[in-house]
C-alpha positions in Angstrom: 133.0 78.4 54.9 131.1 76.1 57.3 127.7 74.9 56.0 124.7 77.0 57.0 122.9 75.5 59.9 119.3 74.5 59.3 116.8 76.1 61.8 115.6 73.8 64.5 112.5 71.9 63.7 109.5 72.8 65.8 107.5 69.9 67.4 104.1 69.3 65.9 100.8 67.7 66.9 101.8 64.7 64.8 105.0 64.3 66.9 102.9 64.4 70.1 100.4 61.9 68.7 103.2 59.5 67.7 105.0 59.8 71.1 101.7 59.5 73.1 100.3 56.7 71.0 97.0 58.5 70.1 95.5 60.1 67.1 96.1 63.7 66.0 92.5 64.5 66.7 92.9 63.2 70.2 95.9 65.5 70.7 93.9 68.5 69.4 91.0 67.7 71.8 93.4 67.3 74.7 95.5 70.5 74.1 92.4 72.7 73.4 90.4 71.5 76.4 87.7 70.0 74.3 85.5 66.9 75.1 86.2 63.7 73.3 89.1 62.2 75.3 89.5 60.8 78.8 91.2 62.7 81.5 94.0 60.1 81.5 94.6 60.6 77.8 94.5 64.4 78.2 97.1 64.3 81.0 99.4 62.0 78.9 99.1 64.2 75.8 99.9 67.4 77.8 102.9 65.7 79.5 104.3 64.6 76.1 103.7 68.1 74.7 105.7 69.6 77.6 108.5 67.1 77.2 108.8 68.0 73.4 108.6 71.7 74.1 105.5 72.2 72.0 103.7 75.6 71.9 100.6 76.6 70.1 101.0 78.5 66.9 100.0 82.2 67.3 98.7 82.2 63.7 96.6 79.2 64.3 95.3 80.7 67.6 94.3 83.9 65.8 92.5 82.0 63.0 90.5 80.1 65.6 89.6 83.2 67.5 91.6 82.2 70.6 93.9 85.2 70.6 97.7 85.5 70.0 98.9 85.8 73.6 100.4 89.3 72.8 99.7 92.8 74.1 100.6 95.9 72.0 102.2 99.1 73.3 102.9 102.0 70.9 104.7 105.1 71.9 104.4 108.3 69.8 107.3 110.3 71.2 110.7 111.6 69.9 112.9 108.5 70.0 115.9 110.4 71.4 114.0 111.1 74.6 113.2 107.5 75.5 116.6 106.1 76.6 116.9 108.4 79.6 113.2 108.5 80.6 113.0 106.6 83.9 109.2 106.7 84.1 108.7 104.7 81.0 111.4 102.2 81.9 109.7 101.6 85.3 106.2 101.6 83.7 107.2 98.9 81.2 108.9 96.9 83.9 105.6 96.8 85.8 103.7 95.9 82.7 106.1 93.0 81.9 105.8 91.6 85.4 102.1 91.0 85.0 102.3 89.8 81.4 104.9 87.2 82.4 102.5 85.7 84.9 100.2 85.0 82.1 102.9 84.0 79.6 102.0 86.9 77.3 104.4 88.8 75.1 104.7 92.6 74.7 104.8 94.0 71.1 106.4 97.5 71.4 106.7 100.1 68.7 107.9 103.7 68.6 106.3 106.0 66.0 106.5 109.7 65.0 103.0 110.8 65.8 99.5 109.8 66.8 98.4 109.4 63.2 101.1 106.8 62.7 100.0 105.2 66.0 96.5 104.8 64.8 97.8 103.2 61.6 99.6 100.7 63.7 96.4 99.8 65.6 94.5 99.3 62.4 97.3 97.0 61.0 97.6 95.0 64.2 93.8 94.5 64.3 93.6 93.5 60.7 96.5 91.0 61.1 95.4 89.6 64.4 98.7 90.6 65.9 97.6 91.5 69.4 94.8 90.6 71.9 94.7 94.1 73.4 96.7 97.3 73.7 98.0 99.7 76.4 97.6 103.4 75.4 99.8 106.1 76.9 100.1 109.9 76.6 96.4 110.8 76.2 95.8 114.0 74.2 93.2 116.7 74.6 91.5 115.8 71.3 92.5 112.2 71.1 91.4 110.1 68.1 92.7 106.8 69.6 89.9 105.9 72.0 87.3 106.3 69.2 89.3 104.2 66.8 89.9 101.4 69.4 86.3 101.5 70.3 85.3 101.1 66.6 87.8 98.2 66.1 86.6 96.5 69.2 90.2 96.1 70.4 90.5 95.8 74.2 92.4 98.8 75.5 93.5 100.5 78.7 94.4 104.2 78.6 97.2 105.0 81.0 97.2 108.5 82.5 93.9 109.7 81.1 90.7 110.9 82.7 87.6 108.6 82.7 85.9 109.0 79.3 82.1 108.3 79.2 82.1 108.5 75.4 84.1 105.2 75.3 82.8 103.0 78.1 84.4 99.9 76.6 87.9 101.2 77.3 89.4 101.1 80.8 91.4 104.0 82.3 94.2 104.1 84.9 94.8 107.6 86.0 96.8 109.7 88.4 95.8 112.9 90.1 98.1 115.4 88.3 96.1 118.3 89.5 96.3 117.4 93.1 100.1 116.7 92.8 100.7 120.1 91.2 98.6 121.8 93.9 100.8 120.1 96.6 104.0 121.4 94.9 102.6 125.0 94.7 101.6 124.7 98.4 105.1 123.7 99.4 106.8 126.4 97.3 104.6 129.2 98.4 105.0 128.1 102.0 108.7 128.6 101.5 108.1 132.1 100.3 108.4 131.6 96.5 106.3 133.9 94.3 108.1 133.7 91.0 107.7 130.1 89.8 108.3 128.6 86.3 107.0 125.2 85.3 109.3 123.6 82.7 106.7 121.2 81.2 106.7 118.3 78.8 105.1 118.0 75.4 102.3 120.6 74.9 99.7 118.3 73.3 99.5 115.8 76.2 96.5 115.8 78.4 98.5 115.5 81.6 100.8 118.4 80.6 97.7 120.6 80.1 96.2 119.5 83.5 99.4 120.5 85.2 99.6 123.8 83.4 95.9 124.6 84.1 96.3 123.7 87.8 99.4 125.8 88.2 97.6 128.7 86.6 94.5 128.2 88.8 96.5 127.8 92.0 98.5 131.0 91.2 95.4 133.0 90.6 93.9 131.7 93.9 97.0 132.9 95.7 97.3 136.2 93.8 100.6 135.3 92.2 101.3 137.1 89.0 104.8 135.9 88.0 104.1 132.2 87.5 104.3 130.5 84.1 104.8 127.3 82.2 107.1 126.5 79.3 106.6 123.3 77.2 109.5 121.1 75.9 110.2 117.7 74.4 111.2 116.2 77.8 114.9 116.1 76.8 117.9 117.2 78.8 118.9 119.5 76.0 115.7 121.5 76.0 115.5 121.3 79.8 118.9 123.0 80.0 118.1 125.5 77.2 114.8 126.6 78.8 116.5 126.9 82.2 119.1 129.3 80.8 116.4 131.4 79.2 114.1 131.7 82.1 116.9 132.4 84.5 118.0 135.2 82.2 114.8 137.1 82.9 115.0 140.1 85.3 114.0 139.3 87.9 114.5 135.6 87.5 112.2 133.0 89.0 113.0 131.7 92.5 111.6 128.2 91.9 111.6 125.8 89.0 109.3 122.8 88.5 110.5 120.2 85.9 108.1 117.6 84.4 110.8 114.9 84.6 114.0 114.0 86.4 116.2 114.3 83.3 115.3 117.9 82.7 115.6 118.7 86.4 119.2 117.4 86.5 120.0 119.2 83.3 118.4 122.4 84.7 120.4 122.0 87.9 123.7 122.0 85.9 122.6 124.9 83.8 121.7 127.0 86.8 125.1 126.3 88.3 126.8 127.4 85.1 125.0 130.7 85.3 126.2 131.2 88.9 122.9 130.4 90.6 123.1 128.5 93.9 120.5 125.8 94.6 118.5 126.3 96.8 119.7 129.7 98.0 119.0 131.5 94.7 116.6 129.1 93.1 114.7 126.0 94.3 114.3 123.0 92.0 111.5 120.3 92.0 111.4 117.3 89.8 108.0 115.8 88.9 109.5 112.3 88.7 111.7 110.8 91.4 114.5 108.4 90.4 118.1 107.4 91.3 119.2 110.5 89.2 117.5 112.8 91.7 119.4 111.2 94.6 122.8 111.1 92.9 123.3 114.8 92.2 124.3 117.6 94.6 122.2 118.9 96.0 119.8 116.0 95.9 116.6 116.9 94.1 113.2 117.3 95.8 110.8 115.3 93.7 107.3 113.9 93.4 107.6 110.3 94.3 105.3 107.5 93.1 105.6 103.8 92.3 105.8 103.9 88.5 106.2 100.2 88.2 103.0 99.7 90.1 101.3 102.1 87.7 102.3 99.7 85.0 101.2 96.6 86.9 97.8 98.2 87.5 97.4 99.0 83.8 98.4 95.5 82.8 96.0 93.9 85.3 93.1 96.0 84.0 93.9 94.8 80.5 94.0 91.2 81.7 90.6 91.8 83.3 89.2 93.1 79.9 90.7 90.0 78.1 89.0 87.8 80.7 85.6 89.3 79.8 85.1 91.7 82.7 83.7 95.1 82.1 85.8 98.2 81.6 86.4 100.5 84.5 88.3 103.6 85.7 91.0 103.0 88.4 93.0 105.7 90.2 96.5 105.2 91.5 97.9 106.9 94.6 98.7 110.6 94.1 102.5 111.4 93.8 103.8 112.8 97.1 106.5 115.5 97.3 109.7 114.2 98.9 111.7 117.3 100.1 115.5 117.1 99.7 118.3 119.6 99.4 117.1 121.4 96.2 114.3 123.3 97.8 114.5 126.0 100.5 113.2 129.3 101.6 113.4 132.2 99.2 116.6 134.1 99.9 116.3 137.6 101.2 118.6 140.5 101.8 121.2 142.4 99.8 122.8 140.6 96.9 120.2 137.9 96.8 119.3 136.8 93.3 115.9 135.8 94.6 115.4 139.4 95.9 116.5 141.5 92.9 117.9 139.3 90.2 121.4 140.7 90.4 124.0 138.5 88.7 121.4 136.8 86.4 122.6 136.4 82.8 120.6 138.0 80.0 118.0 140.8 80.1 114.5 139.5 79.7 113.1 142.6 81.3 109.5 141.2 81.5 107.7 138.5 83.5 107.8 135.1 81.8 104.5 134.0 80.2 103.2 130.7 79.0 105.2 129.7 76.0 106.8 126.8 74.1 110.5 126.1 73.9 110.7 126.7 70.2 
């Protein structure tokens, strides 16, 4: 067997001092922007450091209180749902764009639940692993803001409402209530009165905002056959719940899905049951993506710049790390882009939207708020 290769040796301050013809203390002063060396010496030392490929040790930076040039991002969601979630892929893409401008790294970890996420924050803080964190999926009773406030770890909460209890944390938020109201406006204008919202995880604050808004908008319009069903965001549950709600008698005439993956799965499930989209049932996806434009019919969807959402959050964290005060920043409200999956409620003999004939199953009662389990 060939001999094992030794790892490449990293250049040190001693190497820089030898090449530049100065003392190690002069190198330290020059690279850390401290007085004690001339500008000519500082420039020469930095030029040599660049030639040698020298980079500061993150451990040394942490010990000196200068930070570790790394941002943390923990996601407490079922791992099997992440590979197909276009929103998070675009969000992370936007975050990375901004971090790259500052030569910062992104430390990403997936955990089972919020308790595990809190444990990660405590460990990162104790080990000086990150300079700040980006927090996603705010909960109704969320322990994370209080913990991060207590640790003094700079943080930006993505998707949460402004929280006066934790003024040291920044928030980047979207108007989920306004977006849901706009979808209900469009569907009711098309004549739909039986609407089911196939939502995401039940504990998330934005899921609750969407459910609450749908309920309020329905009550305001006098609609009595409108409901929400929570899921884990996966295509499997999206399809399973679609089959169940379309089995009610009468079935809903419009379905709102909390992400594009569930909407595409629901479209296929509806077709399997013999429902025609949009003649028998209209379909709306909360997230727009290439998936929505690749299926037939193309899916009507709430469109927003998810990458810009990530860029905004990362910029706010950079602002905190630069010593600026925390603040709350709103991003543009998602706008409904109408395509081939939404249309007027079908009327006349034989219409599923009229009397439910041809629907599979026998629910027999209006669908009420429930979970997918």
